[in-house]
C-alpha positions in Angstrom: 10.4 10.0 -10.4 12.2 12.2 -12.9 11.0 11.1 -16.4 13.5 11.3 -19.4 12.7 11.2 -22.9 14.3 8.7 -24.4 15.0 7.6 -28.3 14.5 3.6 -28.3 17.5 2.2 -28.4 17.3 -2.2 -28.1 15.5 -3.6 -25.6 16.2 -7.1 -23.5 13.9 -10.0 -24.3 10.8 -9.6 -21.9 11.6 -11.3 -18.9 8.9 -13.3 -16.7 7.4 -11.8 -13.6 8.0 -13.1 -10.2 5.3 -14.9 -9.1 4.2 -15.5 -5.1 7.5 -16.8 -4.6 11.6 -15.6 -3.8 11.2 -12.0 -3.3 7.4 -11.6 -3.3 7.6 -14.3 -0.5 10.4 -12.7 1.5 8.7 -8.9 1.5 5.6 -10.2 2.5 6.1 -9.0 6.2 3.1 -9.3 8.7 3.4 -6.4 11.0 3.3 -7.4 15.1 1.1 -4.1 15.3 -1.6 -1.7 13.6 -3.1 0.6 15.1 25.8 6.0 -5.2 28.4 5.0 -5.1 31.2 7.5 -7.4 32.9 9.3 -4.7 30.6 11.9 -2.8 33.5 14.6 -1.0 30.3 16.2 1.0 28.5 13.0 2.4 30.7 12.3 5.0 30.4 15.6 6.3 27.4 16.3 8.6 27.0 20.1 8.1 26.4 19.6 4.0 24.1 16.9 4.1 22.3 16.5 7.5 19.4 18.7 9.1 17.7 19.0 11.7 14.2 20.0 12.3 12.1 22.2 14.7 10.5 19.4 16.6 7.3 20.0 18.2 4.9 17.9 21.2 1.2 18.5 21.4 1.6 21.6 18.6 3.6 23.3 19.8 7.2 23.5 18.5 10.6 23.0 20.6 14.0 24.3 19.1 17.6 23.4 20.4 18.9 26.9 20.8 21.6 26.4 17.9 18.4 25.6 15.6 16.1 28.6 16.7 19.2 31.1 16.5 19.9 30.0 12.7 16.4 29.9 12.1 16.2 33.7 13.2 18.9 34.7 10.8 16.8 33.5 8.3 13.7 36.2 9.7 12.0 33.1 10.6 9.2 33.1 13.3 8.2 29.2 14.1 4.8 30.2 15.1 3.9 32.3 12.1 5.6 29.4 9.6 3.3 26.7 11.5 0.1 29.4 10.4 1.4 29.7 6.9 4.2 31.3 6.4 5.8 27.9 5.2 4.1 28.5 1.8 6.4 31.4 1.3 8.8 30.1 -1.7 10.6 33.4 -2.3 13.5 32.3 -3.5 15.7 34.3 -1.3 13.6 32.8 1.9 14.2 29.1 0.0 16.6 28.0 2.5 18.7 25.3 0.7 21.8 25.1 3.1 21.4 21.5 5.5 21.7 23.4 8.7 18.5 25.2 7.5 15.9 22.6 6.9 12.9 23.3 9.0 10.0 21.1 9.4 7.6 22.1 12.8 5.1 19.2 13.2 1.6 21.1 11.9 -0.9 18.7 13.7 -3.6 17.9 11.4 -2.2 19.7 8.1 -2.4 16.3 6.4 -5.7 15.2 6.6 -7.1 12.2 4.3 -8.4 14.6 1.7 -5.3 16.7 1.5 -3.1 13.6 1.3 -5.3 12.3 -1.3 -4.5 16.0 -3.7 -1.2 15.8 -3.4 0.4 15.0 -7.5 4.0 13.8 -8.1 6.1 16.3 -10.2 6.6 15.4 -13.9 10.4 16.0 -15.0 11.8 15.8 -18.4 15.6 15.9 -19.9 16.6 15.5 -23.2 17.5 12.3 -25.0 21.1 14.1 -25.3 21.2 13.9 -21.7 19.7 10.4 -21.8 21.7 8.6 -24.6 24.9 10.1 -23.5 26.6 6.8 -21.9 24.9 4.1 -24.4 28.0 2.4 -24.6 27.7 1.8 -21.1 24.0 1.2 -20.8 22.5 -2.0 -21.2 19.7 -2.2 -23.9 16.5 -0.7 -22.9 14.5 -3.7 -20.6 11.3 -4.5 -22.0 8.6 -3.1 -20.1 7.0 -5.0 -16.8 3.4 -4.2 -16.7 3.3 -3.0 -12.4 1.2 -5.6 -10.3 -1.3 -4.2 -7.2 0.2 -5.4 -4.1 -2.2 -7.3 -2.1 -4.1 -5.9 0.9 -3.9 -5.2 3.5 -0.8 -3.9 2.9 0.2 -4.0 6.6 0.6 -7.7 6.2 2.3 -8.1 2.5 4.5 -4.7 2.6 4.1 -3.1 5.9 7.8 -1.4 5.7 6.3 0.6 2.5 4.4 3.9 2.6 3.8 7.2 1.0 6.0 9.7 1.8 3.6 13.5 1.6 5.8 17.1 1.3 4.9 20.6 0.1 6.7 21.9 -3.1 6.7 25.2 -4.9 3.8 23.9 -7.2 2.1 22.7 -4.0 1.2 19.4 -2.1 3.1 16.5 -3.6 4.0 12.9 -3.2 6.6 10.2 -3.5 7.0 6.9 -2.0 9.3 5.9 1.1 10.6 2.7 3.1 10.8 1.5 7.1 14.4 0.8 7.3 16.4 -0.4 10.4 18.3 1.3 12.6 22.0 -0.9 13.3 22.8 1.4 16.2 18.9 1.2 17.8 18.0 -2.4 16.9 14.3 -2.8 17.3 13.3 0.9 17.9 14.4 2.3 14.6 13.0 6.1 13.2 14.6 5.7 9.3 13.0 6.0 6.4 14.4 5.8 3.0 13.4 7.8 0.2 14.6 9.9 -2.9 16.7 12.9 -2.2 14.6 14.4 -4.9 11.5 13.8 -2.4 13.4 16.1 0.1 15.4 18.7 -1.3 15.6 20.4 -5.0 18.9 20.3 -5.7 21.3 22.9 -7.3 18.5 25.2 -8.0 16.1 24.9 -5.2 16.1 23.9 -1.2 14.7 21.6 1.0 10.8 20.8 0.4 8.6 21.9 3.6 5.7 19.6 5.6 7.6 16.0 5.2 5.5 13.4 6.6 5.8 9.5 6.3 2.5 7.1 6.1 3.4 3.8 6.3 1.0 1.3 4.7 -0.9 4.3 3.1 -4.3 3.2 2.7 -4.1 -0.5 3.8 -6.9 -1.8 2.2 -6.9 -0.2 -1.2 -9.8 1.4 -1.2 -11.0 3.4 -4.2 -11.1 7.2 -4.2 -14.8 7.3 -3.5 -14.3 4.4 -0.8 -11.5 6.5 0.6 -14.1 9.6 1.0 -15.7 7.4 4.0 -12.6 5.5 5.2 -11.4 5.8 8.7 -8.6 7.5 10.0 -7.2 3.8 10.7 -7.4 2.7 6.9 -6.0 6.0 5.6 -2.9 6.0 7.8 -3.1 2.8 10.2 -0.1 3.9 11.9 -0.5 7.3 12.0 1.7 10.2 10.3 5.2 10.8 11.2 6.8 14.2 10.8 10.6 14.0 9.6 13.0 16.0 12.6 15.8 15.6 10.8 16.4 15.0 6.7 19.7 13.7 5.1 20.5 13.4 1.3 23.8 13.2 -0.9 25.6 16.6 -1.5 25.6 14.6 -5.0 22.2 15.3 -5.1 22.3 18.7 -3.7 24.9 19.9 -5.2 24.2 18.4 -8.9 20.4 17.9 -8.4 18.0 19.7 -11.0 14.2 19.4 -12.3 15.8 17.2 -15.0 17.5 15.0 -12.4 20.7 16.0 -13.8 24.3 15.1 -12.3 22.5 14.6 -9.5 20.9 11.5 -10.4 22.7 8.4 -9.7 22.9 10.1 -5.7 19.0 10.4 -5.6 19.2 8.9 -2.5 17.5 10.4 1.3 17.4 9.0 4.6 14.4 10.6 7.4 14.7 10.2 10.6 10.9 10.9 11.6 8.8 11.1 15.2 4.8 10.7 15.2 2.2 13.5 14.9 1.3 11.5 18.4 2.3 8.8 20.2 5.5 7.5 21.9 6.7 4.3 20.4 9.4 4.2 18.0 8.2 4.0 13.9 9.9 0.4 13.7 7.8 -1.1 17.0 4.5 1.0 15.8 4.9 -0.8 12.6 6.4 -4.2 13.2 8.7 -4.2 10.7 11.8 -2.7 9.0 14.6 -3.5 6.2 18.2 -3.7 6.3 20.0 -1.8 3.5 22.1 -3.4 1.4 25.8 -1.1 0.8 27.6 -3.6 -1.0 26.6 -2.2 -4.6 26.4 -5.3 -6.4 26.7 -4.9 -9.8 23.3 -5.5 -12.2 24.5 -9.5 -13.2 25.2 -10.0 -9.9 22.4 -8.7 -7.8 19.5 -11.0 -9.1 16.5 -10.5 -9.5 14.9 -7.0 -7.9 11.5 -5.4 -6.6 10.2 -1.9 -6.9 7.3 -1.2 -4.7 5.7 2.5 -5.1 2.3 4.7 -4.9 2.3 5.8 -8.7 0.4 8.9 -8.8 0.4 9.9 -12.7 -1.9 8.3 -15.2 -2.7 5.6 -14.8 -2.5 5.3 -11.5 -3.7 7.7 -8.7 -1.5 7.6 -6.2 -3.9 5.6 -4.0 -2.7 1.7 -4.4 0.2 0.5 -3.7 2.3 -1.6 -7.1 5.1 -3.9 -7.1 7.1 -5.0 -10.4 9.9 -7.5 -10.3 12.7 -7.4 -12.9 16.3 -8.5 -13.2 18.3 -5.3 -13.7 20.6 -3.8 -16.1 22.9 -1.1 -16.1 21.9 2.8 -17.0 24.4 5.6 -17.2 23.7 9.1 -18.1 26.9 10.0 -18.5 30.9 7.8 -18.1 32.2 10.4 -15.6 29.0 9.3 -13.4 28.2 6.2 -11.3 26.1 3.5 -13.1 22.2 3.2 -12.1 19.8 0.1 -12.2 17.5 0.2 -14.5 14.2 -3.1 -14.7 11.2 -2.9 -16.9 8.4 -1.1 -14.9 5.3 1.1 -15.9 4.6 2.8 -12.9 4.9 6.5 -13.1 5.3 9.6 -11.0 4.8 9.3 -7.1 6.5 5.7 -7.4 9.6 7.8 -6.3 12.2 6.8 -3.4 10.6 3.5 -3.2 12.6 1.0 -2.1 13.6 -1.6 -4.3 14.4 -4.8 -2.7 16.2 -7.9 -3.4 16.9 -11.2 -1.6 20.2 -11.8 0.0 21.2 -15.0 1.9 17.7 -15.6 2.6 16.5 -12.0 3.8 14.6 -9.3 1.9 17.1 -6.4 1.8 16.9 -2.4 -0.1 19.1 -2.5 -2.5 18.3 0.9 -4.1 15.0 3.3 -4.7 13.2 5.0 -8.1 14.8 7.9 -9.6 14.5 8.9 -13.2 12.3 6.9 -15.6 10.9 8.0 -19.4 8.1 9.8 -20.5 6.3 6.5 -21.7 6.8 4.3 -18.2 8.2 1.5 -19.9 11.6 1.5 -16.9 12.8 2.9 -13.6 16.2 3.6 -12.8 18.1 3.6 -9.2 21.4 4.9 -8.0 23.6 2.2 -6.6 24.3 2.2 -2.9 27.8 2.3 -1.6 29.7 3.3 0.6 28.9 7.3 0.4 25.0 6.2 0.8 26.6 4.2 3.7 28.4 7.0 5.1 25.1 9.0 5.1 22.9 6.4 6.8 25.5 5.6 9.2 25.8 9.9 10.4 22.2 10.0 10.7 22.0 6.7 13.0 24.8 7.6 15.2 24.0 11.4 15.4 20.1 11.3 15.3 18.8 7.8 15.8 18.7 7.3 19.5 16.5 10.9 19.7 
């Protein structure tokens, strides 16, 4: 989560947290298997936002010839990359263009102990940045205490999981959601998360070793208990490596360590493949959510819920939590698209986690966690409009069936 240091404008009255009805009941998805709106000129240009990764089978990287040529241009030897070359974060070699994304499978890299060591990256922006559009933003919401999700997670929130990646600061973590693929019904390999969980924005490039773990720590065990947990308890559906990644041009161009002008465009889609196995992600997990690209206004959206794995204190990133609230409007600038904002005490690590609402009796993903304040009282997420849908459709049509 990108943190914002804010002043203290008037708060909306505290809202009653929803109980096990409505959104919570609708999201309780039992798996069948266990084992921005604003114009984004780059969003309809695949070369500007979508990246193909080096794949791998049995630990051996297999690279399309066109991508192999591009990697050679950067002096990258994939075998050396897999042997530890990815740890070189020289600015001149931090690949930032979409075509440069490389994420070969490194089998066994994300072991349970390495996952537990992953940390969120805490970021701040100035009070001036956060208050620049107070005339547009609704009053700050009252905090809503995050509630622990029921275990096992695969029976209560099967599409939710953790996104692990390596950054220059070390192993890092976000949250993500299994989403449906309209062009490949029942066989989706798509994951929704935040743009800042895959790319550093205008001052950096693509992060490395991106892996999605649905229903991580399925039984919600403590750190001490996880030391003796089985692999199926830590990662009940296994590890899923991103072989393609797509984020908005708005995030690539305007995103920064402080969120920046890219925050309203802070969303991303991953196409993943299993470290082991052959079935699709949706078939394996047994559940996936549609994405709502209608970008309803905050007043029209109704209750929303944010799900994720907060990792900064007082949380440790091992358990899944959720917050439910009625959204208000939040704006960083009159010239940028308005974001949604809800009260929530989840901290960093919940970034990228899906925001859900019930539409026509069905739970759908309507946003994702992007930014929040230093005192962890609320979260803000982008509205997903036609530009986000174009990015999603391009990923689905171009790479979904692979």
